N, C-alpha and C positions, 0 to 999 in steps of 0.2 A: 473386367472392372469389378465384378462381384468377388473374385478371388483376392484382388487388391484390398477391397474393404474388409474381407475376412482376415487377411494377414495383419492389417492395421489394427483391427479389433483385438486380435490375439495378442499383439504386442502391448496394447493398452491394458488388457486384462492382466498380463504378466506384471507390468509396472504397478498397477493398482494393488495386486496381491502382495507384492513386495513391500509397498508403502504401508499397507495395513498391517502386515506382519511386523515391520520395523516399529510402527507405532505401538502395537500390542506389546512387544518386548520392552519398549521404552516405558510403558506404563506399569507393567506387571513384574518386571525383572530389574533388580538393582545391579546385578552383575550378569555377565554372559556365562551361562552354563553350557555343559557339553550337549545336553539335549536341545537347547535353544540354538546352538551352533549347527546342529544337523538340519534344523528347519531353515535356517538362513542359507546354508550351503545348497539345499535343494532349490531355493528360490533365487540364486545368484543371477542378477539381471542379464549380463552379457552372455553367459553360458546358456541360460535358459532360452534367450532369444534365438541363439544359434541352434539349439536343439529343437525348438519348436519349428524353426524354418526347415530343418532337415526332415522332421516328421511330416510337415505339410507338403514338402516336395515329393517325398515317397508316396504319400497318400494320393497326391495329384497324379503321379505317374501311373498308379494302379487304376485310378478312375479313368484316365485317358485310354489305358489298355482295354478296360471293360466296355468302352463306348465304340467298339469297332463296328457295331451294327447300325450306328447312326449314319444316315445317308449324306452324301454331298450334293448340294443343290447347285445346278448350273442354269443360268439365265443369260440369254444373249439375243441380239438382233443384228441383222445385216441388210444393207440397202445397196442396190446396184443400178447404175445409170450409165447409158451410152448413147451418144448422138453422132450421126455421120452417115456415110454410105454403107450399103449392105447389099449382098447378092442373094437372090432367092434361089429356089431349087431349079428354076428354068434357066438360070445363068444370066438373068437380067440384073443390071445394076440399078439399085433404087437409092436416089439421093435423099438427104435430110431425113434419115430414119432416127427415131427416138425410141430407145428400148430401156425400160425400167423394170426393176424387180426388187422385192424386199422379202425378208424372212425373219421370223422371231421364233424362239425356242425356249422351253422350260423343261429341265430334266433332273431326275433324282438318280444318283448313282449309288447302288448298294452292293456290298460284297468286296471281295478281294482274296488274298492268299490266306486260306484257313490256317495253314501251319504257322505262318508268321503271327497271326492274331492269337492263336493258342499259346505259342511260346512267349509272346510279349506279355500276355496276361499272367501266365504262370510265373515268369521271371520277375515281373513287377511285384507280385505277391511275396516272393522270397526276399526281394530287395527291401520291401517295407518291413518285413519281420527282422531282417538283419539290422536295418537302421534303428528299429525300436530297441533291440538288445544292445546295440552300440551306444545309444543314448543312456541306457541304464548303466552300462559299464563306465561311461564317462562320469556320470553322477556319483557312482560309488568311489571312483578314484579321486574325484574332487572332494568328497567328504573326508576321505582318508587323508588327503593332503592338508585339509583344513584342521583335522584332528591332530596331525603331526605338528603343525604350527602352534596349535592351542596347547598341546602338552609341553612342547619346547618352551613356550612362553611362561607356563606355570613353573617349570623347573628353573628357568632363568630368574624369575621373580623371587623364588625361594632362595636361590643361590645368592642373589643380590642382597636380600635381607640378611643372610648369614654373614656376608662380607661387610655390610654396613654396620652390623652389631660389633664385629671385630674391630672395625675402625674406631668406633666409640671407645671400646676397651683400650685400644692402643693410645688414644688421645689422653685418657686418664693416666695410663702407665707412663707416657712421655712426660706429663706434668710432674709426676712424682720423681722421675729421674732427673729432670731439670732442677728440682728443688734440692735433691741430693748432690747434684753436681755443683750447684751454687754454694752448698754447705761444705764442699770439699770432701764428701764421703764417697763419691763416684767419679770415675774419669769421664771426660767429655766425650770420648769415643762411644760410650754406651748410650748416651743421649742421642748422638748422631745416628747410631744404628737403629734406635727406636723410631726416630723421625723418618729415616729411609724406609723402614718397613711400613709405617703408617701411610706414607705417600704411595708406596707400591699397592697397598690395599685399596686406597682411594682410586687409584688408576684402574684396578680390576673392577671396582664397582661401576665406574663409568663405562668400561668395556662391556660388562654384562648388560648394562642399561641400553647401550647402543645396539648390541645384538638382539635384545628383546624388542626394541623399537623396529628393527629391520624385519623381524619375524611378524610382528603385528601389522606393519605396513603391508606386507605381502598378503596377510590374512584379510585385512579390510578391503584390499583391492579385489580379491577374489569374490568376497561376499557382496561387494558393491555397497557397503555401508558408508554413508557420508560422514556421520559423527561416530567417533569411536566410543566404546563403552568399556568399563572395567571388567576384567576377567575374574572368574571365581578362582580363589587360591587353593581350593580343595582338589585333590587328585580325583578324576572321574572314575567311576566303577565301570569297567569296560563291558561287563555282562548286561548292564542296564542300557547300553547304547544300541543293542541289537534286538530284533524282534524275537519273541519267544517261540514263534511258529517256525520250527526247523524245516528247511528246504534243501533240496539237492540240485538246485538249478543255479548254474554259473552263467551270468549274462554274457561274458566274453566267449565261452564255449558255444552258447546258443547262437550268437552272432556268426561265429565261424561256420557252424553247421548250416545256417541259412545261406551264407555265401557259397558254400559247397553245393547245396541244392540248387542255387541259382545257376552255377556253372554247369551242373548236370542237366538242368532244364534246357540251357542253350545248346548243349551237345545233342540231346534228344530232338531238339527242334530241327537240326539238320537232316535227321532221318525222316521226320514228319513231312518235310518239304518234298520228299521223293514220292510219297504215296497219297498224300492228301491233295485234293483238287483245289482249283480256284473257282469260287462261286461269284457270279456277277449278275446283277439284275438292274435294268435301267428303264423305267417308264418315262416316256417322252411325249410332250405335247408341243406341236409346232404348227406353223402356218405359212403359206406362200401366197403371193399376190402381187399385183402391179404396184400397189401402195398399201400402206399399213391399215387403211380404213376398210379395205375389201379383202382382208386375209380370210382364208377358209381354214379354221383349225383342224388339225388331224391328230390322231392319237397313235402312238407307236410304243410297243412293248418289246423289249429286248432282254432275253435271258441267256446266260451262258454257263456251262459247266465244263471246265477245262482242266486237263492235267499238264502242268508245266514241270517237267522232270529235269532238274539240273544234273546232267550226266557227270559233271565234275565231282559231285558228292558221292558217287559210287566208287571213286578211286581213293586209295589211302593218301594221307597227307593233306595239304591244303587247309581248307576251313575245318575239316574234321580233325586234322592234326593240332590246329590251334585250339579248338574246343577241348580236345583231350588234354592238352597241356594246361589249360585253365583249370580243368577238373583236378589234375594232378597237383597244381599249385595249392588249390583250396584244401585238398586232402592232406597235403604236407603241413599246411598251417594248423589244421585240426589235430594232426598227430603231434606236432611240436607243442601245441598247447597241453595236450594230455601228458606228454613227457615232462614239460616244465611244471605243470600242476602237481604231478606226483612228487617230483623232486622238491618243489617249494613246500608242499605240505609236510613232507618228512623233515626237511631242513628246519622249517619254522618250529615244529614240535621240539626238536632237539635244542634249538637256540633258546626257546622259551624255558625249557627245563634247566638249561645251563645258567641262564641269567637269573632264574629264581634262586638257584643255589649260590650264585655269585652275590646276589642282593643280600641273602641271609648272612654270608660271610662279611660283606661290607658293612652291614648294620652292626655286627659284632665288633668289627674294626673301629667303627665310629664311636661305639660305646667305650672301648678301651682308650681311644684317644681323648674322649671327654673326661675319663677318670684321671688319666695322666695330666691333663691340663688342670683339673681341679686340685690335684695334689700339689702341682707346681705353684698354684696360687696360694695354697696354705704355707708352703715353704718360703714363698716370696716375701711374706710379712716378716720373716726372720732373717731376710737378707741372704738366703742360701741359693737363690736362683739368679743367674746372670742373664742379661738381655739376649745373649746368643742362644741360651737354652730356651728362653721364653719364645724367641722367634721360631725356633725349630718346633717346639710343641704347638705353637699357634698355627704354623703352616701344616703340620700333621693333622690337626683338628679340622682345618678348612678343607684340606684335600680329602679327608675321609668323609666329611659331610657332603661335599660337592659330588663325590663319586656316588653317594647314595642317591642324590637327586638325579644324576645322570642315568644311573641304572634303572631307577623307577620310570624315568621317561622312556628309555629304550625298551624296557619290558612291557610297558603299557602299549606302546606302538606295535610291538611284535605280536602281542595278544590280539589286537584288533586285526592285524594282517592275517593271523592264523584263523580267526573267526570268519573272515571273508573267504579265505581259501577253503574253508570247510563248508561253505554254502550258506552262511548266515547272511541275513539282510539287515540293513540299518533300520532301527526303530523310528517310525514316523508318527508324529502326533496326530 
């Protein structure tokens, strides 16, 4: 019952903390910044309730293993009654004999298999450490996923604004063409082409808005925020999102190491069961008598030191083989992480450098597209630009600027992934 109250209190504390945090953001922040997003991601209700439950379960398992010395209490009573004929030692039959007896007992049983107690406590400690690191890993991955959605939403918003501005420009251009067509200075096909391009841009604006809403919906669902809030339109500086205290601790690796130690502990436990004894001690207080009112209490002390040797553990295979296989599995997981980490670190560094160069080139391409578009607008006043040329230049301008936003989003996400792979930790307020 006390553990139930403890878990309920823990859940209430999580909800209260989340509510206070949300209220604080609502009062102090007009928009959701990247730093505020980290705080909200750390307090995501559903994920944190699950993590707190896992931590409580691991802690409870360790506490149970440490309580091996707590005795078991045994209390019992027995009553016996018999009525009928009976034969005495002389061979005589005695009719109508009534025989009654009763017994009560109180006992404390202490002890058991020392090897099992030792292994259970050690294994529970490694399990708790593994769960703790797994929770940290899950939180880091959750924040990274939220950051990816956040950055994608910013890129989509800027791309939507770019296309919306182009739509307004095309509306004005379309009106001018319609006036020229009505004046007989331009063919009707040019006005229809301009209208088609404007409708296409309006469709793209709606598509970008739908994509952004899908990203934000997923983000709000993870954060557990009931009322949405506007996002900051500024690109976050990734270096400000991580703690300045450099570490070389990778939670996922630490969790795998703890799981490996847990498997090795179970393997060593099989050897302990061979040479460690069983210790048992049972103080007992009992009484016998014809009825419960006349019982004469007696005290009995029983102690035992025994060696129970499982001979099967001396042979190869069996439980020893299974334990060795579990150790090999955990060692393989740790080795696979080391190999993947090394490859990811090298690959991310190369991708970041390449994307930085690509972004520089793309910004220059966007600049050239802007200049070409500006010159076409100057020539357009002289009637030297056809709608088809205008469409081509406008599409080139939009494609160049959209690629800049996309590259900025990809580069920012890769830089955050590289920081995590390098051992950085998210900055927490």
